PDB file of N, CA, C and O in Angstrom:
ATOM      1  N   MET A   1      54.824 -21.487 -66.620  1.00  0.00           N
ATOM      2  CA  MET A   1      53.670 -20.615 -66.547  1.00  0.00           C
ATOM      3  C   MET A   1      53.950 -19.372 -67.370  1.00  0.00           C
ATOM      4  O   MET A   1      55.060 -18.840 -67.331  1.00  0.00           O
ATOM      5  N   THR A   2      52.976 -18.910 -68.102  1.00  0.00           N
ATOM      6  CA  THR A   2      53.139 -17.696 -68.887  1.00  0.00           C
ATOM      7  C   THR A   2      52.079 -16.690 -68.504  1.00  0.00           C
ATOM      8  O   THR A   2      50.996 -17.048 -68.041  1.00  0.00           O
ATOM      9  N   SER A   3      52.403 -15.430 -68.704  1.00  0.00           N
ATOM     10  CA  SER A   3      51.442 -14.366 -68.440  1.00  0.00           C
ATOM     11  C   SER A   3      51.784 -13.187 -69.321  1.00  0.00           C
ATOM     12  O   SER A   3      52.833 -13.171 -69.966  1.00  0.00           O
ATOM     13  N   ASN A   4      50.916 -12.211 -69.353  1.00  0.00           N
ATOM     14  CA  ASN A   4      51.179 -10.983 -70.085  1.00  0.00           C
ATOM     15  C   ASN A   4      51.477  -9.831 -69.143  1.00  0.00           C
ATOM     16  O   ASN A   4      51.277  -8.671 -69.503  1.00  0.00           O
ATOM     17  N   SER A   5      51.951 -10.133 -67.949  1.00  0.00           N
ATOM     18  CA  SER A   5      52.251  -9.115 -66.948  1.00  0.00           C
ATOM     19  C   SER A   5      53.511  -8.356 -67.325  1.00  0.00           C
ATOM     20  O   SER A   5      54.363  -8.852 -68.063  1.00  0.00           O
ATOM     21  N   SER A   6      53.606  -7.164 -66.811  1.00  0.00           N
ATOM     22  CA  SER A   6      54.800  -6.362 -67.015  1.00  0.00           C
ATOM     23  C   SER A   6      55.966  -6.981 -66.253  1.00  0.00           C
ATOM     24  O   SER A   6      55.772  -7.596 -65.205  1.00  0.00           O
ATOM     25  N   ARG A   7      57.162  -6.820 -66.773  1.00  0.00           N
ATOM     26  CA  ARG A   7      58.350  -7.381 -66.140  1.00  0.00           C
ATOM     27  C   ARG A   7      58.529  -6.861 -64.724  1.00  0.00           C
ATOM     28  O   ARG A   7      59.057  -7.578 -63.875  1.00  0.00           O
ATOM     29  N   HIS A   8      58.107  -5.644 -64.446  1.00  0.00           N
ATOM     30  CA  HIS A   8      58.363  -5.027 -63.156  1.00  0.00           C
ATOM     31  C   HIS A   8      57.256  -5.253 -62.134  1.00  0.00           C
ATOM     32  O   HIS A   8      57.326  -4.707 -61.032  1.00  0.00           O
ATOM     33  N   GLU A   9      56.264  -6.019 -62.456  1.00  0.00           N
ATOM     34  CA  GLU A   9      55.135  -6.227 -61.546  1.00  0.00           C
ATOM     35  C   GLU A   9      54.956  -7.700 -61.185  1.00  0.00           C
ATOM     36  O   GLU A   9      53.823  -8.170 -61.092  1.00  0.00           O
ATOM     37  N   GLN A  10      56.024  -8.422 -60.984  1.00  0.00           N
ATOM     38  CA  GLN A  10      55.919  -9.850 -60.738  1.00  0.00           C
ATOM     39  C   GLN A  10      55.851 -10.179 -59.261  1.00  0.00           C
ATOM     40  O   GLN A  10      56.550  -9.586 -58.438  1.00  0.00           O
ATOM     41  N   ASN A  11      54.996 -11.135 -58.943  1.00  0.00           N
ATOM     42  CA  ASN A  11      54.940 -11.757 -57.621  1.00  0.00           C
ATOM     43  C   ASN A  11      55.219 -13.240 -57.822  1.00  0.00           C
ATOM     44  O   ASN A  11      54.955 -13.785 -58.894  1.00  0.00           O
ATOM     45  N   CYS A  12      55.741 -13.883 -56.813  1.00  0.00           N
ATOM     46  CA  CYS A  12      56.010 -15.310 -56.885  1.00  0.00           C
ATOM     47  C   CYS A  12      54.707 -16.072 -57.135  1.00  0.00           C
ATOM     48  O   CYS A  12      53.678 -15.775 -56.527  1.00  0.00           O
ATOM     49  N   THR A  13      54.763 -17.044 -58.024  1.00  0.00           N
ATOM     50  CA  THR A  13      53.574 -17.843 -58.339  1.00  0.00           C
ATOM     51  C   THR A  13      53.266 -18.857 -57.244  1.00  0.00           C
ATOM     52  O   THR A  13      52.157 -19.389 -57.194  1.00  0.00           O
ATOM     53  N   ARG A  14      54.225 -19.132 -56.368  1.00  0.00           N
ATOM     54  CA  ARG A  14      54.000 -20.096 -55.292  1.00  0.00           C
ATOM     55  C   ARG A  14      53.580 -19.409 -53.992  1.00  0.00           C
ATOM     56  O   ARG A  14      52.545 -19.755 -53.422  1.00  0.00           O
ATOM     57  N   CYS A  15      54.372 -18.439 -53.514  1.00  0.00           N
ATOM     58  CA  CYS A  15      54.107 -17.836 -52.198  1.00  0.00           C
ATOM     59  C   CYS A  15      53.545 -16.421 -52.265  1.00  0.00           C
ATOM     60  O   CYS A  15      53.109 -15.886 -51.246  1.00  0.00           O
ATOM     61  N   GLY A  16      53.547 -15.800 -53.452  1.00  0.00           N
ATOM     62  CA  GLY A  16      53.005 -14.460 -53.607  1.00  0.00           C
ATOM     63  C   GLY A  16      53.957 -13.340 -53.223  1.00  0.00           C
ATOM     64  O   GLY A  16      53.580 -12.170 -53.283  1.00  0.00           O
ATOM     65  N   SER A  17      55.175 -13.669 -52.832  1.00  0.00           N
ATOM     66  CA  SER A  17      56.158 -12.670 -52.420  1.00  0.00           C
ATOM     67  C   SER A  17      56.515 -11.744 -53.578  1.00  0.00           C
ATOM     68  O   SER A  17      56.527 -12.155 -54.739  1.00  0.00           O
ATOM     69  N   LYS A  18      56.806 -10.490 -53.245  1.00  0.00           N
ATOM     70  CA  LYS A  18      57.278  -9.537 -54.251  1.00  0.00           C
ATOM     71  C   LYS A  18      58.801  -9.538 -54.348  1.00  0.00           C
ATOM     72  O   LYS A  18      59.381  -8.784 -55.130  1.00  0.00           O
ATOM     73  N   MET A  19      59.436 -10.379 -53.557  1.00  0.00           N
ATOM     74  CA  MET A  19      60.896 -10.458 -53.556  1.00  0.00           C
ATOM     75  C   MET A  19      61.364 -11.447 -54.630  1.00  0.00           C
ATOM     76  O   MET A  19      61.866 -12.528 -54.324  1.00  0.00           O
ATOM     77  N   VAL A  20      61.187 -11.050 -55.888  1.00  0.00           N
ATOM     78  CA  VAL A  20      61.607 -11.884 -57.008  1.00  0.00           C
ATOM     79  C   VAL A  20      62.592 -11.096 -57.859  1.00  0.00           C
ATOM     80  O   VAL A  20      62.544  -9.867 -57.916  1.00  0.00           O
ATOM     81  N   LYS A  21      63.477 -11.819 -58.511  1.00  0.00           N
ATOM     82  CA  LYS A  21      64.417 -11.167 -59.422  1.00  0.00           C
ATOM     83  C   LYS A  21      64.457 -11.952 -60.727  1.00  0.00           C
ATOM     84  O   LYS A  21      64.310 -13.175 -60.741  1.00  0.00           O
ATOM     85  N   ALA A  22      64.656 -11.233 -61.808  1.00  0.00           N
ATOM     86  CA  ALA A  22      64.765 -11.859 -63.121  1.00  0.00           C
ATOM     87  C   ALA A  22      66.169 -12.446 -63.256  1.00  0.00           C
ATOM     88  O   ALA A  22      67.164 -11.730 -63.142  1.00  0.00           O
ATOM     89  N   GLU A  23      66.239 -13.750 -63.499  1.00  0.00           N
ATOM     90  CA  GLU A  23      67.532 -14.422 -63.683  1.00  0.00           C
ATOM     91  C   GLU A  23      68.054 -14.199 -65.100  1.00  0.00           C
ATOM     92  O   GLU A  23      69.246 -13.956 -65.290  1.00  0.00           O
ATOM     93  N   TRP A  24      67.181 -14.280 -66.082  1.00  0.00           N
ATOM     94  CA  TRP A  24      67.549 -14.012 -67.478  1.00  0.00           C
ATOM     95  C   TRP A  24      66.305 -13.664 -68.261  1.00  0.00           C
ATOM     96  O   TRP A  24      65.177 -13.894 -67.827  1.00  0.00           O
ATOM     97  N   ASP A  25      66.551 -13.095 -69.443  1.00  0.00           N
ATOM     98  CA  ASP A  25      65.457 -12.845 -70.368  1.00  0.00           C
ATOM     99  C   ASP A  25      65.900 -13.240 -71.763  1.00  0.00           C
ATOM    100  O   ASP A  25      67.091 -13.253 -72.074  1.00  0.00           O
ATOM    101  N   GLU A  26      64.924 -13.561 -72.597  1.00  0.00           N
ATOM    102  CA  GLU A  26      65.206 -14.034 -73.945  1.00  0.00           C
ATOM    103  C   GLU A  26      64.110 -13.530 -74.864  1.00  0.00           C
ATOM    104  O   GLU A  26      62.925 -13.717 -74.588  1.00  0.00           O
ATOM    105  N   ARG A  27      64.504 -12.891 -75.957  1.00  0.00           N
ATOM    106  CA  ARG A  27      63.541 -12.430 -76.944  1.00  0.00           C
ATOM    107  C   ARG A  27      63.086 -13.624 -77.765  1.00  0.00           C
ATOM    108  O   ARG A  27      63.899 -14.324 -78.369  1.00  0.00           O
ATOM    109  N   LEU A  28      61.768 -13.851 -77.783  1.00  0.00           N
ATOM    110  CA  LEU A  28      61.199 -14.969 -78.536  1.00  0.00           C
ATOM    111  C   LEU A  28      60.900 -14.580 -79.977  1.00  0.00           C
ATOM    112  O   LEU A  28      61.091 -15.378 -80.895  1.00  0.00           O
ATOM    113  N   ASN A  29      60.432 -13.356 -80.170  1.00  0.00           N
ATOM    114  CA  ASN A  29      60.155 -12.806 -81.495  1.00  0.00           C
ATOM    115  C   ASN A  29      60.078 -11.290 -81.345  1.00  0.00           C
ATOM    116  O   ASN A  29      60.472 -10.757 -80.308  1.00  0.00           O
ATOM    117  N   GLU A  30      59.578 -10.586 -82.361  1.00  0.00           N
ATOM    118  CA  GLU A  30      59.563  -9.122 -82.326  1.00  0.00           C
ATOM    119  C   GLU A  30      58.684  -8.558 -81.210  1.00  0.00           C
ATOM    120  O   GLU A  30      58.940  -7.452 -80.734  1.00  0.00           O
ATOM    121  N   GLN A  31      57.656  -9.290 -80.785  1.00  0.00           N
ATOM    122  CA  GLN A  31      56.738  -8.767 -79.797  1.00  0.00           C
ATOM    123  C   GLN A  31      56.826  -9.425 -78.419  1.00  0.00           C
ATOM    124  O   GLN A  31      56.225  -8.911 -77.476  1.00  0.00           O
ATOM    125  N   GLU A  32      57.540 -10.527 -78.260  1.00  0.00           N
ATOM    126  CA  GLU A  32      57.515 -11.257 -76.987  1.00  0.00           C
ATOM    127  C   GLU A  32      58.912 -11.456 -76.389  1.00  0.00           C
ATOM    128  O   GLU A  32      59.880 -11.760 -77.085  1.00  0.00           O
ATOM    129  N   VAL A  33      58.970 -11.270 -75.062  1.00  0.00           N
ATOM    130  CA  VAL A  33      60.196 -11.529 -74.305  1.00  0.00           C
ATOM    131  C   VAL A  33      59.833 -12.492 -73.182  1.00  0.00           C
ATOM    132  O   VAL A  33      58.835 -12.302 -72.486  1.00  0.00           O
ATOM    133  N   GLN A  34      60.651 -13.525 -73.013  1.00  0.00           N
ATOM    134  CA  GLN A  34      60.440 -14.528 -71.960  1.00  0.00           C
ATOM    135  C   GLN A  34      61.418 -14.248 -70.825  1.00  0.00           C
ATOM    136  O   GLN A  34      62.597 -13.986 -71.063  1.00  0.00           O
ATOM    137  N   TYR A  35      60.922 -14.304 -69.584  1.00  0.00           N
ATOM    138  CA  TYR A  35      61.748 -14.053 -68.395  1.00  0.00           C
ATOM    139  C   TYR A  35      61.731 -15.273 -67.482  1.00  0.00           C
ATOM    140  O   TYR A  35      60.689 -15.902 -67.296  1.00  0.00           O
ATOM    141  N   LEU A  36      62.891 -15.607 -66.911  1.00  0.00           N
ATOM    142  CA  LEU A  36      62.982 -16.617 -65.859  1.00  0.00           C
ATOM    143  C   LEU A  36      63.141 -15.861 -64.547  1.00  0.00           C
ATOM    144  O   LEU A  36      64.069 -15.066 -64.396  1.00  0.00           O
ATOM    145  N   TRP A  37      62.240 -16.103 -63.597  1.00  0.00           N
ATOM    146  CA  TRP A  37      62.215 -15.428 -62.311  1.00  0.00           C
ATOM    147  C   TRP A  37      62.638 -16.376 -61.200  1.00  0.00           C
ATOM    148  O   TRP A  37      62.417 -17.584 -61.284  1.00  0.00           O
ATOM    149  N   HIS A  38      63.247 -15.821 -60.158  1.00  0.00           N
ATOM    150  CA  HIS A  38      63.664 -16.578 -58.981  1.00  0.00           C
ATOM    151  C   HIS A  38      63.140 -15.841 -57.757  1.00  0.00           C
ATOM    152  O   HIS A  38      63.412 -14.654 -57.574  1.00  0.00           O
ATOM    153  N   CYS A  39      62.375 -16.562 -56.907  1.00  0.00           N
ATOM    154  CA  CYS A  39      61.832 -15.975 -55.678  1.00  0.00           C
ATOM    155  C   CYS A  39      62.884 -16.083 -54.580  1.00  0.00           C
ATOM    156  O   CYS A  39      63.392 -17.169 -54.300  1.00  0.00           O
ATOM    157  N   LEU A  40      63.202 -14.957 -53.964  1.00  0.00           N
ATOM    158  CA  LEU A  40      64.183 -14.938 -52.888  1.00  0.00           C
ATOM    159  C   LEU A  40      63.591 -15.450 -51.582  1.00  0.00           C
ATOM    160  O   LEU A  40      64.333 -15.772 -50.654  1.00  0.00           O
ATOM    161  N   ASN A  41      62.273 -15.530 -51.497  1.00  0.00           N
ATOM    162  CA  ASN A  41      61.593 -15.982 -50.288  1.00  0.00           C
ATOM    163  C   ASN A  41      61.507 -17.512 -50.230  1.00  0.00           C
ATOM    164  O   ASN A  41      61.920 -18.107 -49.234  1.00  0.00           O
ATOM    165  N   CYS A  42      60.979 -18.162 -51.279  1.00  0.00           N
ATOM    166  CA  CYS A  42      60.754 -19.618 -51.240  1.00  0.00           C
ATOM    167  C   CYS A  42      61.595 -20.392 -52.255  1.00  0.00           C
ATOM    168  O   CYS A  42      61.461 -21.611 -52.360  1.00  0.00           O
ATOM    169  N   GLN A  43      62.462 -19.700 -53.006  1.00  0.00           N
ATOM    170  CA  GLN A  43      63.362 -20.313 -53.988  1.00  0.00           C
ATOM    171  C   GLN A  43      62.645 -20.863 -55.228  1.00  0.00           C
ATOM    172  O   GLN A  43      63.258 -21.584 -56.015  1.00  0.00           O
ATOM    173  N   ASN A  44      61.380 -20.542 -55.412  1.00  0.00           N
ATOM    174  CA  ASN A  44      60.624 -20.962 -56.590  1.00  0.00           C
ATOM    175  C   ASN A  44      61.188 -20.282 -57.834  1.00  0.00           C
ATOM    176  O   ASN A  44      61.634 -19.136 -57.770  1.00  0.00           O
ATOM    177  N   GLU A  45      61.169 -20.985 -58.961  1.00  0.00           N
ATOM    178  CA  GLU A  45      61.521 -20.403 -60.246  1.00  0.00           C
ATOM    179  C   GLU A  45      60.327 -20.553 -61.171  1.00  0.00           C
ATOM    180  O   GLU A  45      59.660 -21.587 -61.186  1.00  0.00           O
ATOM    181  N   PHE A  46      60.066 -19.501 -61.945  1.00  0.00           N
ATOM    182  CA  PHE A  46      58.943 -19.540 -62.873  1.00  0.00           C
ATOM    183  C   PHE A  46      59.246 -18.661 -64.072  1.00  0.00           C
ATOM    184  O   PHE A  46      60.112 -17.788 -64.021  1.00  0.00           O
ATOM    185  N   VAL A  47      58.520 -18.906 -65.150  1.00  0.00           N
ATOM    186  CA  VAL A  47      58.740 -18.218 -66.417  1.00  0.00           C
ATOM    187  C   VAL A  47      57.505 -17.396 -66.758  1.00  0.00           C
ATOM    188  O   VAL A  47      56.374 -17.846 -66.569  1.00  0.00           O
ATOM    189  N   THR A  48      57.731 -16.190 -67.260  1.00  0.00           N
ATOM    190  CA  THR A  48      56.649 -15.371 -67.793  1.00  0.00           C
ATOM    191  C   THR A  48      57.011 -14.947 -69.206  1.00  0.00           C
ATOM    192  O   THR A  48      58.186 -14.877 -69.565  1.00  0.00           O
ATOM    193  N   VAL A  49      55.993 -14.667 -69.999  1.00  0.00           N
ATOM    194  CA  VAL A  49      56.185 -14.128 -71.340  1.00  0.00           C
ATOM    195  C   VAL A  49      55.474 -12.789 -71.384  1.00  0.00           C
ATOM    196  O   VAL A  49      54.281 -12.695 -71.093  1.00  0.00           O
ATOM    197  N   VAL A  50      56.217 -11.755 -71.752  1.00  0.00           N
ATOM    198  CA  VAL A  50      55.652 -10.420 -71.850  1.00  0.00           C
ATOM    199  C   VAL A  50      55.493 -10.088 -73.326  1.00  0.00           C
ATOM    200  O   VAL A  50      56.457 -10.110 -74.092  1.00  0.00           O
ATOM    201  N   ALA A  51      54.265  -9.783 -73.707  1.00  0.00           N
ATOM    202  CA  ALA A  51      53.961  -9.446 -75.098  1.00  0.00           C
ATOM    203  C   ALA A  51      53.718  -7.949 -75.213  1.00  0.00           C
ATOM    204  O   ALA A  51      53.135  -7.333 -74.321  1.00  0.00           O
ATOM    205  N   SER A  52      54.165  -7.378 -76.308  1.00  0.00           N
ATOM    206  CA  SER A  52      53.985  -5.959 -76.560  1.00  0.00           C
ATOM    207  C   SER A  52      53.106  -5.788 -77.789  1.00  0.00           C
ATOM    208  O   SER A  52      53.238  -6.527 -78.764  1.00  0.00           O
ATOM    209  N   ASP A  53      52.216  -4.815 -77.738  1.00  0.00           N
ATOM    210  CA  ASP A  53      51.379  -4.496 -78.885  1.00  0.00           C
ATOM    211  C   ASP A  53      52.029  -3.459 -79.789  1.00  0.00           C
ATOM    212  O   ASP A  53      51.494  -3.117 -80.844  1.00  0.00           O
ATOM    213  N   GLU A  54      53.174  -2.968 -79.372  1.00  0.00           N
ATOM    214  CA  GLU A  54      53.849  -1.932 -80.142  1.00  0.00           C
ATOM    215  C   GLU A  54      54.373  -2.483 -81.454  1.00  0.00           C
ATOM    216  O   GLU A  54      54.865  -3.610 -81.519  1.00  0.00           O
ATOM    217  N   LYS A  55      54.261  -1.682 -82.490  1.00  0.00           N
ATOM    218  CA  LYS A  55      54.797  -2.041 -83.802  1.00  0.00           C
ATOM    219  C   LYS A  55      56.307  -1.803 -83.777  1.00  0.00           C
ATOM    220  O   LYS A  55      56.749  -0.736 -83.349  1.00  0.00           O
ATOM    221  N   PRO A  56      57.100  -2.764 -84.223  1.00  0.00           N
ATOM    222  CA  PRO A  56      58.550  -2.565 -84.233  1.00  0.00           C
ATOM    223  C   PRO A  56      58.926  -1.407 -85.167  1.00  0.00           C
ATOM    224  O   PRO A  56      58.279  -1.193 -86.193  1.00  0.00           O
ATOM    225  N   ALA A  57      59.961  -0.676 -84.808  1.00  0.00           N
ATOM    226  CA  ALA A  57      60.432   0.434 -85.640  1.00  0.00           C
ATOM    227  C   ALA A  57      61.023  -0.097 -86.931  1.00  0.00           C
ATOM    228  O   ALA A  57      61.656  -1.153 -86.948  1.00  0.00           O
ATOM    229  N   SER A  58      60.815   0.640 -88.009  1.00  0.00           N
ATOM    230  CA  SER A  58      61.379   0.249 -89.300  1.00  0.00           C
ATOM    231  C   SER A  58      62.859   0.633 -89.338  1.00  0.00           C
ATOM    232  O   SER A  58      63.328   1.420 -88.515  1.00  0.00           O
ATOM    233  N   VAL A  59      63.573   0.077 -90.286  1.00  0.00           N
ATOM    234  CA  VAL A  59      64.989   0.403 -90.453  1.00  0.00           C
ATOM    235  C   VAL A  59      65.142   1.894 -90.727  1.00  0.00           C
ATOM    236  O   VAL A  59      66.062   2.530 -90.212  1.00  0.00           O
ATOM    237  N   ALA A  60      64.249   2.451 -91.534  1.00  0.00           N
ATOM    238  CA  ALA A  60      64.311   3.877 -91.859  1.00  0.00           C
ATOM    239  C   ALA A  60      64.131   4.734 -90.603  1.00  0.00           C
ATOM    240  O   ALA A  60      64.833   5.731 -90.435  1.00  0.00           O
ATOM    241  N   GLU A  61      63.208   4.364 -89.728  1.00  0.00           N
ATOM    242  CA  GLU A  61      62.979   5.121 -88.496  1.00  0.00           C
ATOM    243  C   GLU A  61      64.185   5.071 -87.569  1.00  0.00           C
ATOM    244  O   GLU A  61      64.480   6.041 -86.871  1.00  0.00           O
ATOM    245  N   ILE A  62      64.878   3.943 -87.562  1.00  0.00           N
ATOM    246  CA  ILE A  62      66.049   3.783 -86.692  1.00  0.00           C
ATOM    247  C   ILE A  62      67.249   4.543 -87.238  1.00  0.00           C
ATOM    248  O   ILE A  62      67.961   5.199 -86.478  1.00  0.00           O
ATOM    249  N   THR A  63      67.482   4.466 -88.536  1.00  0.00           N
ATOM    250  CA  THR A  63      68.694   5.047 -89.117  1.00  0.00           C
ATOM    251  C   THR A  63      68.578   6.529 -89.451  1.00  0.00           C
ATOM    252  O   THR A  63      69.600   7.211 -89.529  1.00  0.00           O
ATOM    253  N   LYS A  64      67.376   7.050 -89.651  1.00  0.00           N
ATOM    254  CA  LYS A  64      67.206   8.449 -90.052  1.00  0.00           C
ATOM    255  C   LYS A  64      67.898   9.436 -89.121  1.00  0.00           C
ATOM    256  O   LYS A  64      68.610  10.311 -89.615  1.00  0.00           O
ATOM    257  N   PRO A  65      67.731   9.347 -87.796  1.00  0.00           N
ATOM    258  CA  PRO A  65      68.404  10.330 -86.926  1.00  0.00           C
ATOM    259  C   PRO A  65      69.929  10.313 -87.028  1.00  0.00           C
ATOM    260  O   PRO A  65      70.574  11.324 -86.750  1.00  0.00           O
ATOM    261  N   PHE A  66      70.509   9.188 -87.419  1.00  0.00           N
ATOM    262  CA  PHE A  66      71.967   9.074 -87.472  1.00  0.00           C
ATOM    263  C   PHE A  66      72.546   9.541 -88.797  1.00  0.00           C
ATOM    264  O   PHE A  66      73.644  10.097 -88.836  1.00  0.00           O
ATOM    265  N   PHE A  67      71.814   9.319 -89.882  1.00  0.00           N
ATOM    266  CA  PHE A  67      72.394   9.572 -91.201  1.00  0.00           C
ATOM    267  C   PHE A  67      71.924  10.859 -91.848  1.00  0.00           C
ATOM    268  O   PHE A  67      72.550  11.294 -92.814  1.00  0.00           O
ATOM    269  N   THR A  68      70.864  11.494 -91.377  1.00  0.00           N
ATOM    270  CA  THR A  68      70.413  12.726 -92.010  1.00  0.00           C
ATOM    271  C   THR A  68      71.417  13.854 -91.821  1.00  0.00           C
ATOM    272  O   THR A  68      71.514  14.741 -92.669  1.00  0.00           O
ATOM    273  N   SER A  69      72.158  13.835 -90.732  1.00  0.00           N
ATOM    274  CA  SER A  69      73.144  14.899 -90.507  1.00  0.00           C
ATOM    275  C   SER A  69      74.370  14.737 -91.404  1.00  0.00           C
ATOM    276  O   SER A  69      75.174  15.663 -91.510  1.00  0.00           O
ATOM    277  N   LEU A  70      74.527  13.600 -92.042  1.00  0.00           N
ATOM    278  CA  LEU A  70      75.673  13.370 -92.927  1.00  0.00           C
ATOM    279  C   LEU A  70      75.397  13.787 -94.357  1.00  0.00           C
ATOM    280  O   LEU A  70      76.327  13.905 -95.156  1.00  0.00           O
ATOM    281  N   VAL A  71      74.143  14.012 -94.693  1.00  0.00           N
ATOM    282  CA  VAL A  71      73.775  14.362 -96.065  1.00  0.00           C
ATOM    283  C   VAL A  71      74.046  15.832 -96.301  1.00  0.00           C
ATOM    284  O   VAL A  71      73.610  16.692 -95.535  1.00  0.00           O
ATOM    285  N   MET A  72      74.764  16.105 -97.361  1.00  0.00           N
ATOM    286  CA  MET A  72      75.065  17.489 -97.724  1.00  0.00           C
ATOM    287  C   MET A  72      74.247  17.859 -98.941  1.00  0.00           C
ATOM    288  O   MET A  72      74.163  17.104 -99.910  1.00  0.00           O
ATOM    289  N   GLU A  73      73.649  19.029 -98.875  1.00  0.00           N
ATOM    290  CA  GLU A  73      72.829  19.477-100.016  1.00  0.00           C
ATOM    291  C   GLU A  73      73.496  20.612-100.719  1.00  0.00           C
ATOM    292  O   GLU A  73      72.964  21.126-101.703  1.00  0.00           O
TER     293      GLU A  73
END
């Protein structure tokens, strides 16, 4: 089962319990992360996919804060 729900707002797909924990997560691409959930109440396991609309940061945006202090003028 897949959904666009937030990772922190999961209920069990079988019993509706909020007592679920993420067993693992896996990045599918730049915008999607897949989670395997385990319900502590009924032992159900289910998968969700969380998609983000955020644009990934560019290499320049990531490296600028680290390397600008090294440049001498």
